[in-house]
Structures are given as C-alpha cells and as structure tokens.
MOPAC internal coordinates of N, CA, C and O (Angstrom, degrees):
PM7 1SCF
backbone

  N    0.0000 0     0.00 0     0.00 0    0    0    0
  C    1.3816 1     0.00 0     0.00 0    1    0    0
  C    1.5399 1   109.67 1     0.00 0    2    1    0
  O    1.2310 1   119.73 1   -40.92 1    3    2    1
  N    1.3963 1   118.13 1   139.08 1    3    2    1
  C    1.4266 1   116.29 1   173.60 1    5    3    2
  C    1.5477 1   108.15 1  -137.97 1    6    5    3
  O    1.2310 1   121.67 1   -20.79 1    7    6    5
  N    1.2026 1   114.41 1   159.21 1    7    6    5
  C    1.3940 1   126.48 1  -177.75 1    9    7    6
  C    1.6983 1   111.49 1  -101.02 1   10    9    7
  O    1.2310 1   122.59 1   -52.25 1   11   10    9
  N    1.2798 1   112.64 1   127.75 1   11   10    9
  C    1.4495 1   114.83 1   177.03 1   13   11   10
  C    1.5816 1   111.32 1  -143.23 1   14   13   11
  O    1.2310 1   121.32 1    -9.02 1   15   14   13
  N    1.2681 1   115.08 1   170.98 1   15   14   13
  C    1.4476 1   121.19 1   180.00 1   17   15   14
  C    1.5319 1   106.37 1   -69.94 1   18   17   15
  O    1.2310 1   119.54 1   -40.77 1   19   18   17
  N    1.2516 1   118.48 1   139.23 1   19   18   17
  C    1.4199 1   123.97 1   171.86 1   21   19   18
  C    1.4757 1   114.04 1   -69.49 1   22   21   19
  O    1.2310 1   119.29 1   -29.39 1   23   22   21
  N    1.3764 1   118.96 1   150.61 1   23   22   21
  C    1.3135 1   126.18 1   174.16 1   25   23   22
  C    1.5376 1   116.48 1  -125.40 1   26   25   23
  O    1.2310 1   120.36 1   -19.72 1   27   26   25
  N    1.2893 1   116.92 1   160.28 1   27   26   25
  C    1.4049 1   116.76 1   177.35 1   29   27   26
  C    1.4455 1   118.21 1   -45.96 1   30   29   27
  O    1.2310 1   121.08 1   146.30 1   31   30   29
  N    1.2750 1   115.54 1   -33.70 1   31   30   29
  C    1.4355 1   128.01 1  -177.27 1   33   31   30
  C    1.5789 1   109.76 1   -69.03 1   34   33   31
  O    1.2310 1   119.62 1   162.14 1   35   34   33
  N    1.3738 1   118.33 1   -17.86 1   35   34   33
  C    1.4097 1   116.93 1   176.98 1   37   35   34
  C    1.5146 1   112.71 1   -96.14 1   38   37   35
  O    1.2310 1   118.31 1  -171.34 1   39   38   37
  N    1.3386 1   120.83 1     8.66 1   39   38   37
  C    1.4073 1   125.99 1   178.25 1   41   39   38
  C    1.5626 1   113.33 1   -57.20 1   42   41   39
  O    1.2310 1   124.06 1   137.54 1   43   42   41
  N    1.2590 1   109.81 1   -42.46 1   43   42   41
  C    1.5009 1   115.22 1  -175.75 1   45   43   42
  C    1.5524 1   110.72 1   -64.87 1   46   45   43
  O    1.2310 1   120.37 1   142.20 1   47   46   45
  N    1.3904 1   116.89 1   -37.80 1   47   46   45
  C    1.5057 1   115.43 1  -175.14 1   49   47   46
  C    1.5203 1   105.43 1   -82.41 1   50   49   47
  O    1.2310 1   117.92 1   158.51 1   51   50   49
  N    1.3694 1   121.57 1   -21.49 1   51   50   49
  C    1.4434 1   120.46 1   177.24 1   53   51   50
  C    1.5177 1   107.09 1   -72.87 1   54   53   51
  O    1.2310 1   119.96 1   140.58 1   55   54   53
  N    1.2673 1   117.68 1   -39.42 1   55   54   53
  C    1.4055 1   126.90 1   178.29 1   57   55   54
  C    1.5940 1   108.80 1   -57.26 1   58   57   55
  O    1.2310 1   121.11 1   130.34 1   59   58   57
  N    1.3125 1   115.48 1   -49.66 1   59   58   57
  C    1.4603 1   122.88 1   178.03 1   61   59   58
  C    1.5366 1   112.06 1   -61.39 1   62   61   59
  O    1.2310 1   118.98 1   148.78 1   63   62   61
  N    1.2759 1   119.56 1   -31.22 1   63   62   61
  C    1.4887 1   123.50 1  -172.79 1   65   63   62
  C    1.5088 1   101.86 1   -86.46 1   66   65   63
  O    1.2310 1   114.38 1   157.99 1   67   66   65
  N    1.2473 1   128.26 1   -22.01 1   67   66   65
  C    1.4568 1   125.82 1  -174.77 1   69   67   66
  C    1.4857 1   116.77 1  -114.20 1   70   69   67
  O    1.2310 1   120.40 1   166.54 1   71   70   69
  N    1.2951 1   116.84 1   -13.46 1   71   70   69
  C    1.4224 1   125.28 1  -169.39 1   73   71   70
  C    1.5139 1   114.98 1    73.77 1   74   73   71
  O    1.2310 1   118.13 1  -178.08 1   75   74   73
  N    1.2905 1   121.17 1     1.92 1   75   74   73
  C    1.3888 1   121.86 1  -178.71 1   77   75   74
  C    1.5398 1   107.72 1   -81.66 1   78   77   75
  O    1.2310 1   123.95 1   -20.24 1   79   78   77
  N    1.3497 1   110.04 1   159.76 1   79   78   77
  C    1.5183 1   116.25 1   174.83 1   81   79   78
  C    1.4203 1   116.84 1   -60.29 1   82   81   79
  O    1.2310 1   119.53 1   -39.47 1   83   82   81
  N    1.2651 1   118.50 1   140.53 1   83   82   81
  C    1.5349 1   125.05 1   177.43 1   85   83   82
  C    1.6144 1   107.78 1   -46.34 1   86   85   83
  O    1.2310 1   120.00 1   127.60 1   87   86   85
  N    1.2250 1   117.61 1   -52.40 1   87   86   85
  C    1.5440 1   120.74 1  -176.57 1   89   87   86
  C    1.5300 1   112.61 1   -56.21 1   90   89   87
  O    1.2310 1   122.53 1   141.96 1   91   90   89
  N    1.3747 1   112.75 1   -38.04 1   91   90   89
  C    1.4581 1   115.61 1   176.91 1   93   91   90
  C    1.5245 1   113.01 1   -65.46 1   94   93   91
  O    1.2310 1   120.53 1   142.31 1   95   94   93
  N    1.3096 1   116.60 1   -37.69 1   95   94   93
  C    1.4268 1   119.62 1  -178.12 1   97   95   94
  C    1.5292 1   107.66 1   -77.38 1   98   97   95
  O    1.2310 1   117.86 1   150.23 1   99   98   97
  N    1.2819 1   121.67 1   -29.77 1   99   98   97
  C    1.5364 1   122.87 1   175.65 1  101   99   98
  C    1.4665 1   103.15 1   -61.64 1  102  101   99
  O    1.2310 1   119.38 1   127.60 1  103  102  101
  N    1.4209 1   118.79 1   -52.40 1  103  102  101
  C    1.4392 1   120.29 1  -175.32 1  105  103  102
  C    1.6055 1   111.75 1   -59.80 1  106  105  103
  O    1.2310 1   119.89 1   144.27 1  107  106  105
  N    1.3562 1   117.82 1   -35.73 1  107  106  105
  C    1.3624 1   121.45 1   179.75 1  109  107  106
  C    1.6286 1   107.30 1   -61.94 1  110  109  107
  O    1.2310 1   121.82 1   139.86 1  111  110  109
  N    1.3156 1   114.13 1   -40.14 1  111  110  109
  C    1.5928 1   112.93 1  -175.23 1  113  111  110
  C    1.4009 1   104.86 1   -69.03 1  114  113  111
  O    1.2310 1   113.16 1   146.26 1  115  114  113
  N    1.2984 1   130.53 1   -33.74 1  115  114  113
  C    1.3982 1   138.34 1   179.31 1  117  115  114
  C    1.5851 1   113.57 1   -68.57 1  118  117  115
  O    1.2310 1   123.02 1   133.85 1  119  118  117
  N    1.3839 1   111.82 1   -46.15 1  119  118  117
  C    1.4848 1   116.81 1  -173.14 1  121  119  118
  C    1.6638 1   118.27 1   -89.16 1  122  121  119
  O    1.2310 1   124.02 1   160.78 1  123  122  121
  N    1.3543 1   109.89 1   -19.22 1  123  122  121
  C    1.4723 1   118.13 1  -176.56 1  125  123  122
  C    1.4512 1   112.30 1  -123.97 1  126  125  123
  O    1.2310 1   121.12 1    -8.46 1  127  126  125
  N    1.3493 1   115.47 1   171.54 1  127  126  125
  C    1.3879 1   122.55 1   164.77 1  129  127  126
  C    1.5318 1   108.40 1   -84.73 1  130  129  127
  O    1.2310 1   121.20 1   -58.79 1  131  130  129
  N    1.2788 1   115.30 1   121.21 1  131  130  129
  C    1.4799 1   119.81 1  -173.78 1  133  131  130
  C    1.6038 1   105.60 1  -132.46 1  134  133  131
  O    1.2310 1   121.07 1   -57.22 1  135  134  133
  N    1.3457 1   115.56 1   122.78 1  135  134  133
  C    1.5323 1   120.73 1   171.33 1  137  135  134
  C    1.5255 1   104.15 1  -112.56 1  138  137  135
  O    1.2310 1   127.84 1   -27.17 1  139  138  137
  N    1.3331 1   102.51 1   152.83 1  139  138  137
  C    1.5171 1   113.96 1   175.92 1  141  139  138
  C    1.5215 1   110.37 1  -125.90 1  142  141  139
  O    1.2310 1   123.15 1   -35.13 1  143  142  141
  N    1.3902 1   111.57 1   144.87 1  143  142  141
  C    1.4373 1   116.77 1   171.59 1  145  143  142
  C    1.4774 1   108.18 1   -99.70 1  146  145  143
  O    1.2310 1   122.45 1   -52.61 1  147  146  145
  N    1.3879 1   112.91 1   127.39 1  147  146  145
  C    1.4337 1   125.71 1  -169.95 1  149  147  146
  C    1.5203 1   107.05 1  -123.37 1  150  149  147
  O    1.2310 1   122.86 1   -47.39 1  151  150  149
  N    1.3524 1   112.13 1   132.61 1  151  150  149
  C    1.4391 1   124.36 1   173.04 1  153  151  150
  C    1.5211 1   112.85 1  -139.85 1  154  153  151
  O    1.2310 1   117.97 1   -57.66 1  155  154  153
  N    1.3015 1   121.47 1   122.34 1  155  154  153
  C    1.3822 1   126.84 1  -168.87 1  157  155  154
  C    1.5083 1   116.01 1    50.54 1  158  157  155
  O    1.2310 1   122.05 1  -132.58 1  159  158  157
  N    1.3055 1   113.67 1    47.42 1  159  158  157
  C    1.6324 1   124.57 1  -177.15 1  161  159  158
  C    1.5895 1   107.25 1    58.17 1  162  161  159
  O    1.2310 1   116.22 1  -162.31 1  163  162  161
  N    1.2880 1   124.78 1    17.69 1  163  162  161
  C    1.3757 1   123.82 1   169.46 1  165  163  162
  C    1.5463 1   114.01 1  -111.95 1  166  165  163
  O    1.2310 1   121.23 1   -54.08 1  167  166  165
  N    1.3862 1   115.25 1   125.92 1  167  166  165
  C    1.3593 1   123.21 1   171.70 1  169  167  166
  C    1.5076 1   114.32 1   -57.67 1  170  169  167
  O    1.2310 1   119.34 1   -67.45 1  171  170  169
  N    1.3818 1   118.87 1   112.55 1  171  170  169
  C    1.4696 1   121.85 1  -178.72 1  173  171  170
  C    1.5290 1   113.30 1   -98.06 1  174  173  171
  O    1.2310 1   120.01 1   161.93 1  175  174  173
  N    1.3274 1   117.59 1   -18.07 1  175  174  173
  C    1.4813 1   118.65 1   178.21 1  177  175  174
  C    1.5848 1   106.80 1  -177.04 1  178  177  175
  O    1.2310 1   120.87 1    -6.01 1  179  178  177
  N    1.3471 1   115.95 1   173.99 1  179  178  177
  C    1.5367 1   116.44 1   177.92 1  181  179  178
  C    1.4592 1   105.92 1  -161.33 1  182  181  179
  O    1.2310 1   123.50 1   -15.61 1  183  182  181
  N    1.3840 1   110.89 1   164.39 1  183  182  181
  C    1.5087 1   121.54 1  -178.25 1  185  183  182
  C    1.6022 1    97.72 1  -132.19 1  186  185  183
  O    1.2310 1   122.41 1   -29.37 1  187  186  185
  N    1.3186 1   112.99 1   150.63 1  187  186  185
  C    1.5044 1   121.26 1   166.11 1  189  187  186
  C    1.4352 1   102.25 1  -132.32 1  190  189  187
  O    1.2310 1   119.95 1   -26.55 1  191  190  189
  N    1.3055 1   117.71 1   153.45 1  191  190  189
  C    1.4045 1   128.72 1   176.58 1  193  191  190
  C    1.5712 1   113.52 1  -164.49 1  194  193  191
  O    1.2310 1   123.63 1   -22.00 1  195  194  193
  N    1.1906 1   110.64 1   158.00 1  195  194  193
  C    1.5246 1   123.60 1   173.50 1  197  195  194
  C    1.4892 1   117.05 1  -141.17 1  198  197  195
  O    1.2310 1   119.84 1   -22.06 1  199  198  197
  N    1.2249 1   117.91 1   157.94 1  199  198  197
  C    1.6232 1   123.38 1  -175.46 1  201  199  198
  C    1.5513 1   104.23 1  -114.02 1  202  201  199
  O    1.2310 1   124.51 1   -55.00 1  203  202  201
  N    1.3570 1   108.94 1   125.00 1  203  202  201
  C    1.4264 1   118.16 1   169.16 1  205  203  202
  C    1.5652 1   111.59 1  -138.36 1  206  205  203
  O    1.2310 1   124.87 1   -47.84 1  207  206  205
  N    1.3486 1   108.25 1   132.16 1  207  206  205
  C    1.6035 1   115.02 1  -175.39 1  209  207  206
  C    1.3602 1   110.95 1    54.76 1  210  209  207
  O    1.2310 1   118.61 1    65.74 1  211  210  209
  N    1.3507 1   120.26 1  -114.26 1  211  210  209
  C    1.5400 1   126.66 1   178.83 1  213  211  210
  C    1.4048 1   120.35 1  -104.70 1  214  213  211
  O    1.2310 1   121.03 1  -166.88 1  215  214  213
  N    1.3504 1   115.63 1    13.12 1  215  214  213
  C    1.4000 1   123.75 1  -169.65 1  217  215  214
  C    1.5184 1   113.48 1  -133.94 1  218  217  215
  O    1.2310 1   120.35 1   -42.37 1  219  218  217
  N    1.3517 1   116.93 1   137.63 1  219  218  217
  C    1.5005 1   126.89 1   169.61 1  221  219  218
  C    1.5127 1   105.13 1   -92.37 1  222  221  219
  O    1.2310 1   119.48 1   -58.25 1  223  222  221
  N    1.3207 1   118.60 1   121.75 1  223  222  221
  C    1.4254 1   123.02 1   178.52 1  225  223  222
  C    1.6173 1   107.68 1  -106.81 1  226  225  223
  O    1.2310 1   125.18 1   -59.30 1  227  226  225
  N    1.3206 1   107.66 1   120.70 1  227  226  225
  C    1.3690 1   118.73 1  -179.28 1  229  227  226
  C    1.7167 1   103.29 1   -83.06 1  230  229  227
  O    1.2310 1   119.55 1   -61.21 1  231  230  229
  N    1.1956 1   118.46 1   118.79 1  231  230  229
  C    1.5927 1   117.12 1  -174.46 1  233  231  230
  C    1.5130 1   110.46 1  -101.67 1  234  233  231
  O    1.2310 1   118.33 1   156.86 1  235  234  233
  N    1.3141 1   120.78 1   -23.14 1  235  234  233
  C    1.4294 1   122.65 1   179.20 1  237  235  234
  C    1.4938 1   107.64 1  -154.91 1  238  237  235
  O    1.2310 1   121.79 1   -36.38 1  239  238  237
  N    1.3661 1   114.19 1   143.62 1  239  238  237
  C    1.4156 1   121.74 1   177.42 1  241  239  238
  C    1.4937 1   108.81 1  -145.58 1  242  241  239
  O    1.2310 1   118.64 1   -61.33 1  243  242  241
  N    1.3929 1   120.19 1   118.67 1  243  242  241
  C    1.5283 1   116.92 1  -177.71 1  245  243  242
  C    1.5098 1   105.37 1  -140.80 1  246  245  243
  O    1.2310 1   121.67 1   -39.52 1  247  246  245
  N    1.2513 1   114.42 1   140.48 1  247  246  245
  C    1.3325 1   127.53 1   177.77 1  249  247  246
  C    1.5208 1   116.52 1   148.98 1  250  249  247
  O    1.2310 1   118.32 1     2.09 1  251  250  249
  N    1.3588 1   120.81 1  -177.91 1  251  250  249
  C    1.4184 1   124.78 1   175.10 1  253  251  250
  C    1.6984 1   107.36 1   -67.49 1  254  253  251
  O    1.2310 1   122.05 1    -8.82 1  255  254  253
  N    1.2319 1   113.68 1   171.18 1  255  254  253
  C    1.4558 1   118.07 1  -179.48 1  257  255  254
  C    1.5228 1   108.20 1   -58.42 1  258  257  255
  O    1.2310 1   120.44 1   129.19 1  259  258  257
  N    1.3307 1   116.77 1   -50.81 1  259  258  257
  C    1.5723 1   121.63 1   179.44 1  261  259  258
  C    1.3498 1   112.85 1   -61.21 1  262  261  259
  O    1.2310 1   116.23 1   139.82 1  263  262  261
  N    1.3333 1   124.77 1   -40.18 1  263  262  261
  C    1.4266 1   128.07 1   177.47 1  265  263  262
  C    1.5242 1   111.30 1   -66.31 1  266  265  263
  O    1.2310 1   121.25 1   139.19 1  267  266  265
  N    1.2938 1   115.21 1   -40.81 1  267  266  265
  C    1.5558 1   119.00 1  -178.17 1  269  267  266
  C    1.5706 1   104.85 1   -70.00 1  270  269  267
  O    1.2310 1   117.60 1   148.04 1  271  270  269
  N    1.1768 1   122.18 1   -31.96 1  271  270  269
  C    1.4618 1   124.99 1  -175.03 1  273  271  270
  C    1.6824 1   102.65 1   -70.52 1  274  273  271
  O    1.2310 1   121.36 1   133.78 1  275  274  273
  N    1.2575 1   115.00 1   -46.22 1  275  274  273
  C    1.5180 1   115.33 1   170.90 1  277  275  274
  C    1.3512 1   116.67 1   -62.50 1  278  277  275
  O    1.2310 1   119.77 1   138.47 1  279  278  277
  N    1.2550 1   118.05 1   -41.53 1  279  278  277
  C    1.5261 1   117.08 1  -179.35 1  281  279  278
  C    1.5198 1   111.02 1   -66.92 1  282  281  279
  O    1.2310 1   118.54 1   143.04 1  283  282  281
  N    1.2956 1   120.38 1   -36.96 1  283  282  281
  C    1.4554 1   120.88 1  -179.14 1  285  283  282
  C    1.5030 1   116.89 1   -58.02 1  286  285  283
  O    1.2310 1   122.72 1   155.84 1  287  286  285
  N    1.3644 1   112.39 1   -24.16 1  287  286  285
  C    1.5533 1   121.75 1  -177.81 1  289  287  286
  C    1.5619 1   103.98 1   -62.75 1  290  289  287
  O    1.2310 1   118.21 1   148.91 1  291  290  289
  N    1.2562 1   121.02 1   -31.09 1  291  290  289
  C    1.5396 1   119.99 1  -179.79 1  293  291  290
  C    1.5103 1   110.31 1   -60.46 1  294  293  291
  O    1.2310 1   117.12 1   112.65 1  295  294  293
  N    1.3215 1   123.09 1   -67.35 1  295  294  293
  C    1.3865 1   123.71 1  -174.33 1  297  295  294
  C    1.5178 1   112.26 1   -58.88 1  298  297  295
  O    1.2310 1   122.57 1   141.32 1  299  298  297
  N    1.3592 1   112.69 1   -38.68 1  299  298  297
  C    1.4127 1   120.29 1  -175.53 1  301  299  298
  C    1.5109 1   111.75 1   -60.53 1  302  301  299
  O    1.2310 1   122.11 1   131.22 1  303  302  301
  N    1.3609 1   113.56 1   -48.78 1  303  302  301
  C    1.4312 1   122.25 1   170.17 1  305  303  302
  C    1.6094 1   116.02 1   -48.84 1  306  305  303
  O    1.2310 1   123.10 1   131.98 1  307  306  305
  N    1.3354 1   111.66 1   -48.02 1  307  306  305
  C    1.4882 1   118.98 1  -175.61 1  309  307  306
  C    1.5533 1   102.24 1   -70.26 1  310  309  307
  O    1.2310 1   116.82 1   134.62 1  311  310  309
  N    1.2919 1   123.66 1   -45.38 1  311  310  309
  C    1.3897 1   120.67 1   179.95 1  313  311  310
  C    1.5226 1   114.83 1   -57.96 1  314  313  311
  O    1.2310 1   122.93 1   134.32 1  315  314  313
  N    1.3084 1   111.98 1   -45.68 1  315  314  313
  C    1.5059 1   113.99 1  -176.78 1  317  315  314
  C    1.6115 1   111.31 1   -63.94 1  318  317  315
  O    1.2310 1   124.24 1   144.42 1  319  318  317
  N    1.3111 1   109.47 1   -35.58 1  319  318  317
  C    1.5584 1   112.76 1  -179.24 1  321  319  318
  C    1.5104 1   109.20 1   -68.23 1  322  321  319
  O    1.2310 1   122.06 1   144.96 1  323  322  321
  N    1.3319 1   113.66 1   -35.04 1  323  322  321
  C    1.5756 1   119.26 1  -178.75 1  325  323  322
  C    1.5646 1   115.95 1   -91.02 1  326  325  323
  O    1.2310 1   122.73 1   176.42 1  327  326  325
  N    1.3645 1   112.37 1    -3.58 1  327  326  325
  C    1.4356 1   121.92 1   179.21 1  329  327  326
  C    1.4752 1   110.42 1    59.78 1  330  329  327
  O    1.2310 1   121.65 1  -126.58 1  331  330  329
  N    1.3812 1   114.45 1    53.42 1  331  330  329
  C    1.3736 1   127.10 1  -176.39 1  333  331  330
  C    1.6075 1   107.24 1  -119.22 1  334  333  331
  O    1.2310 1   120.30 1   -24.74 1  335  334  333
  N    1.3381 1   117.03 1   155.26 1  335  334  333
  C    1.5360 1   121.23 1   161.94 1  337  335  334
  C    1.4216 1   108.74 1   -83.35 1  338  337  335
  O    1.2310 1   124.10 1   -15.38 1  339  338  337
  N    1.3656 1   109.73 1   164.62 1  339  338  337
  C    1.4580 1   123.95 1   173.76 1  341  339  338
  C    1.5206 1   116.08 1  -119.74 1  342  341  339
  O    1.2310 1   116.16 1   -45.54 1  343  342  341
  N    1.1470 1   124.90 1   134.46 1  343  342  341
  C    1.5999 1   130.82 1  -177.24 1  345  343  342
  C    1.4356 1   106.03 1  -129.38 1  346  345  343
  O    1.2310 1   122.27 1   -32.21 1  347  346  345
  N    1.4021 1   113.26 1   147.79 1  347  346  345
  C    1.3538 1   119.42 1   158.59 1  349  347  346
  C    1.5647 1   111.47 1  -162.06 1  350  349  347
  O    1.2310 1   122.34 1   -13.79 1  351  350  349
  N    1.3577 1   113.13 1   166.21 1  351  350  349
  C    1.4692 1   121.52 1  -175.56 1  353  351  350
  C    1.5631 1   104.44 1  -109.36 1  354  353  351
  O    1.2310 1   120.95 1   -40.89 1  355  354  353
  N    1.3129 1   115.78 1   139.11 1  355  354  353
  C    1.4671 1   123.47 1  -177.57 1  357  355  354
  C    1.5543 1   103.97 1  -127.42 1  358  357  355
  O    1.2310 1   121.13 1   -50.50 1  359  358  357
  N    1.3421 1   115.44 1   129.50 1  359  358  357
  C    1.4670 1   114.91 1   170.25 1  361  359  358
  C    1.5105 1   110.44 1   -56.44 1  362  361  359
  O    1.2310 1   119.46 1   -43.38 1  363  362  361
  N    1.3147 1   118.63 1   136.62 1  363  362  361
  C    1.5601 1   122.94 1  -176.65 1  365  363  362
  C    1.4256 1   108.55 1   -58.96 1  366  365  363
  O    1.2310 1   118.30 1   148.39 1  367  366  365
  N    1.3684 1   120.84 1   -31.61 1  367  366  365
  C    1.4337 1   118.38 1  -173.28 1  369  367  366
  C    1.5022 1   114.11 1   -90.71 1  370  369  367
  O    1.2310 1   121.22 1  -177.26 1  371  370  369
  N    1.2816 1   115.27 1     2.74 1  371  370  369
  C    1.5875 1   121.89 1   179.74 1  373  371  370
  C    1.4573 1   112.62 1   -88.52 1  374  373  371
  O    1.2310 1   120.68 1  -100.56 1  375  374  373
  N    1.3464 1   116.30 1    79.44 1  375  374  373
  C    1.4021 1   122.83 1  -174.86 1  377  375  374
  C    1.6734 1   109.76 1   -60.52 1  378  377  375
  O    1.2310 1   122.94 1   137.45 1  379  378  377
  N    1.2885 1   111.97 1   -42.55 1  379  378  377
  C    1.4720 1   117.99 1  -177.74 1  381  379  378
  C    1.5721 1   110.70 1   -55.23 1  382  381  379
  O    1.2310 1   122.03 1   124.85 1  383  382  381
  N    1.3501 1   113.72 1   -55.15 1  383  382  381
  C    1.4306 1   119.24 1   179.55 1  385  383  382
  C    1.5167 1   113.72 1   -62.37 1  386  385  383
  O    1.2310 1   118.67 1   143.43 1  387  386  385
  N    1.2831 1   120.14 1   -36.57 1  387  386  385
  C    1.4603 1   124.41 1   178.63 1  389  387  386
  C    1.4408 1   110.56 1   -64.71 1  390  389  387
  O    1.2310 1   120.10 1   143.76 1  391  390  389
  N    1.2835 1   117.41 1   -36.24 1  391  390  389
  C    1.4836 1   125.09 1   177.32 1  393  391  390
  C    1.4705 1   115.31 1   -64.13 1  394  393  391
  O    1.2310 1   123.24 1   139.74 1  395  394  393
  N    1.4701 1   111.40 1   -40.26 1  395  394  393
  C    1.3305 1   122.03 1  -178.47 1  397  395  394
  C    1.4902 1   111.55 1   -68.49 1  398  397  395
  O    1.2310 1   122.22 1   133.25 1  399  398  397
  N    1.4142 1   113.34 1   -46.75 1  399  398  397
  C    1.4306 1   122.54 1  -177.57 1  401  399  398
  C    1.6666 1   110.24 1   -67.76 1  402  401  399
  O    1.2310 1   121.18 1   140.10 1  403  402  401
  N    1.2204 1   115.35 1   -39.90 1  403  402  401
  C    1.5490 1   116.38 1   176.29 1  405  403  402
  C    1.5597 1   111.36 1   -73.32 1  406  405  403
  O    1.2310 1   118.80 1   151.25 1  407  406  405
  N    1.3346 1   119.89 1   -28.75 1  407  406  405
  C    1.5467 1   120.44 1   170.18 1  409  407  406
  C    1.4622 1   110.87 1   -63.92 1  410  409  407
  O    1.2310 1   119.83 1   151.02 1  411  410  409
  N    1.2998 1   117.93 1   -28.98 1  411  410  409
  C    1.5254 1   124.08 1  -176.65 1  413  411  410
  C    1.4584 1   108.01 1   -85.84 1  414  413  411
  O    1.2310 1   116.48 1  -171.56 1  415  414  413
  N    1.4715 1   124.30 1     8.44 1  415  414  413
  C    1.4133 1   127.10 1   177.87 1  417  415  414
  C    1.4411 1   115.87 1    76.43 1  418  417  415
  O    1.2310 1   119.21 1  -166.07 1  419  418  417
  N    1.3439 1   119.11 1    13.93 1  419  418  417
  C    1.4445 1   115.65 1   173.98 1  421  419  418
  C    1.5864 1   108.84 1   -75.24 1  422  421  419
  O    1.2310 1   121.90 1   -31.51 1  423  422  421
  N    1.2314 1   113.98 1   148.49 1  423  422  421
  C    1.4480 1   117.93 1   171.45 1  425  423  422
  C    1.6605 1   117.62 1  -109.03 1  426  425  423
  O    1.2310 1   125.76 1   -40.64 1  427  426  425
  N    1.2106 1   106.54 1   139.36 1  427  426  425
  C    1.5798 1   108.90 1   179.40 1  429  427  426
  C    1.5277 1   108.07 1   -61.32 1  430  429  427
  O    1.2310 1   122.78 1   -42.69 1  431  430  429
  N    1.4436 1   112.29 1   137.31 1  431  430  429
  C    1.4418 1   117.16 1  -175.72 1  433  431  430
  C    1.5033 1   107.94 1  -132.22 1  434  433  431
  O    1.2310 1   121.24 1  -130.19 1  435  434  433
  N    1.3914 1   115.23 1    49.81 1  435  434  433
  C    1.5577 1   122.70 1   174.40 1  437  435  434
  C    1.5725 1   107.02 1    93.27 1  438  437  435
  O    1.2310 1   123.34 1    12.13 1  439  438  437
  N    1.2469 1   111.20 1  -167.87 1  439  438  437
  C    1.3856 1   124.10 1   179.98 1  441  439  438
  C    1.5690 1   114.39 1   -94.44 1  442  441  439
  O    1.2310 1   119.66 1   -43.01 1  443  442  441
  N    1.2658 1   118.26 1   136.99 1  443  442  441
  C    1.3772 1   125.02 1   179.41 1  445  443  442
  C    1.5685 1   109.43 1   -88.83 1  446  445  443
  O    1.2310 1   119.73 1     2.16 1  447  446  445
  N    1.3072 1   118.11 1  -177.84 1  447  446  445
  C    1.4617 1   121.94 1   170.03 1  449  447  446
  C    1.4233 1   118.22 1   -67.32 1  450  449  447
  O    1.2310 1   120.58 1   -13.24 1  451  450  449
  N    1.2431 1   116.50 1   166.76 1  451  450  449
  C    1.4868 1   121.45 1   178.88 1  453  451  450
  C    1.5871 1   102.93 1  -100.92 1  454  453  451
  O    1.2310 1   123.60 1   -50.49 1  455  454  453
  N    1.2352 1   110.71 1   129.51 1  455  454  453
  C    1.6006 1   117.77 1   174.60 1  457  455  454
  C    1.5189 1   108.22 1  -108.62 1  458  457  455
  O    1.2310 1   117.46 1   -54.24 1  459  458  457
  N    1.2257 1   122.45 1   125.76 1  459  458  457
  C    1.4788 1   121.68 1   178.11 1  461  459  458
  C    1.4288 1   119.38 1    39.36 1  462  461  459
  O    1.2310 1   120.13 1  -136.75 1  463  462  461
  N    1.3326 1   117.35 1    43.25 1  463  462  461
  C    1.4616 1   124.39 1  -179.32 1  465  463  462
  C    1.4896 1   115.68 1    81.95 1  466  465  463
  O    1.2310 1   121.53 1  -175.38 1  467  466  465
  N    1.4478 1   114.67 1     4.62 1  467  466  465
  C    1.4541 1   116.43 1  -178.39 1  469  467  466
  C    1.6283 1   107.53 1  -105.06 1  470  469  467
  O    1.2310 1   121.57 1   -55.98 1  471  470  469
  N    1.2673 1   114.59 1   124.02 1  471  470  469
  C    1.4836 1   122.73 1   178.30 1  473  471  470
  C    1.5723 1   108.46 1   -72.50 1  474  473  471
  O    1.2310 1   121.36 1   -44.58 1  475  474  473
  N    1.2833 1   114.99 1   135.42 1  475  474  473
  C    1.5272 1   117.00 1   174.71 1  477  475  474
  C    1.4531 1   108.34 1  -116.69 1  478  477  475
  O    1.2310 1   123.54 1   -15.62 1  479  478  477
  N    1.3860 1   110.81 1   164.38 1  479  478  477
  C    1.5166 1   125.77 1   174.10 1  481  479  478
  C    1.4266 1   110.06 1  -118.36 1  482  481  479
  O    1.2310 1   118.20 1   -41.16 1  483  482  481
  N    1.3093 1   121.04 1   138.84 1  483  482  481
  C    1.5175 1   121.26 1  -176.20 1  485  483  482
  C    1.5581 1   105.44 1  -105.58 1  486  485  483
  O    1.2310 1   122.01 1   -52.39 1  487  486  485
  N    1.2714 1   113.75 1   127.61 1  487  486  485
  C    1.5170 1   126.59 1   176.19 1  489  487  486
  C    1.4597 1   110.51 1  -114.85 1  490  489  487
  O    1.2310 1   123.15 1   -35.82 1  491  490  489
  N    1.3366 1   111.57 1   144.18 1  491  490  489
  C    1.4923 1   117.77 1  -176.69 1  493  491  490
  C    1.6625 1   107.28 1  -142.76 1  494  493  491
  O    1.2310 1   124.39 1   -41.24 1  495  494  493
  N    1.3250 1   109.18 1   138.76 1  495  494  493
  C    1.5316 1   115.84 1   171.11 1  497  495  494
  C    1.4375 1   109.30 1  -126.89 1  498  497  495
  O    1.2310 1   120.67 1   -68.72 1  499  498  497
  N    1.3607 1   116.33 1   111.28 1  499  498  497
  C    1.4410 1   127.08 1  -176.83 1  501  499  498
  C    1.5364 1   109.11 1   -78.01 1  502  501  499
  O    1.2310 1   123.85 1   -34.34 1  503  502  501
  N    1.4413 1   110.23 1   145.66 1  503  502  501
  C    1.4170 1   116.81 1  -178.00 1  505  503  502
  C    1.5636 1   115.23 1   -76.33 1  506  505  503
  O    1.2310 1   120.10 1   180.00 1  507  506  505

C-alpha cells in the first residue's frame, strides 16, 4: 500500500466510501489537501486536511484502523515541520477511528459538535 495525493479521478471512489455526492468529493480534492491510501490500484482510504492559523484541521478520515494510522502520518508530519497542532473530530461510535487516532498519540479534548444526530469527540495533538 502506498499513499499519494488524491486527484479528481478519485472523487467517485471517495464518494462511495463516504456516501457523499461525487461533486462534493471533487470539490474536497480541489479545496483541501487530500491523500489516498492505494493498494492494487484501489483506493482503500483517505484523509483530508487544511491548515489555519496554528492548527492543522483534519476534516475527513476513512479506512481501516491500520490505514487510518498510516494516513494520519501525513498531516502530523506537516504539522511538526510547521510547528502547528493537529485537531480532528471523530464520531463517538467509530471505535476503529478512535483507536487509530489514540494510537497516533492524539489526546481527547472534550466533546465535539453533533452532526446530523451523530455525536463527535474532539482530539488534539500538540506540536
């Protein structure tokens, strides 16, 4: 498996993984930094993030626990280089992603907002 930059051609697969419309995922690829985990020419997971002020915000993280751990390396490496913190929200019911985030040394930083009835937890990794 290798990690690469997402392209517009990946939008359909990203949409399939998230249930979001293809156009939304195409815009995500254009508006944020998006990396995909690829194995045998198949996208197995992805991460999107952007940097504002002193924080890198992870906006989406999809994949198995192992894939998520590998994908988290990308924004963490960028944040360390730029001396920035990293934040993300994880659905409270998503045990797999919570494990990956905690294995990457993120610490729980309280509750996040509720999106469409789904409670989230806020995680933070300080530089």
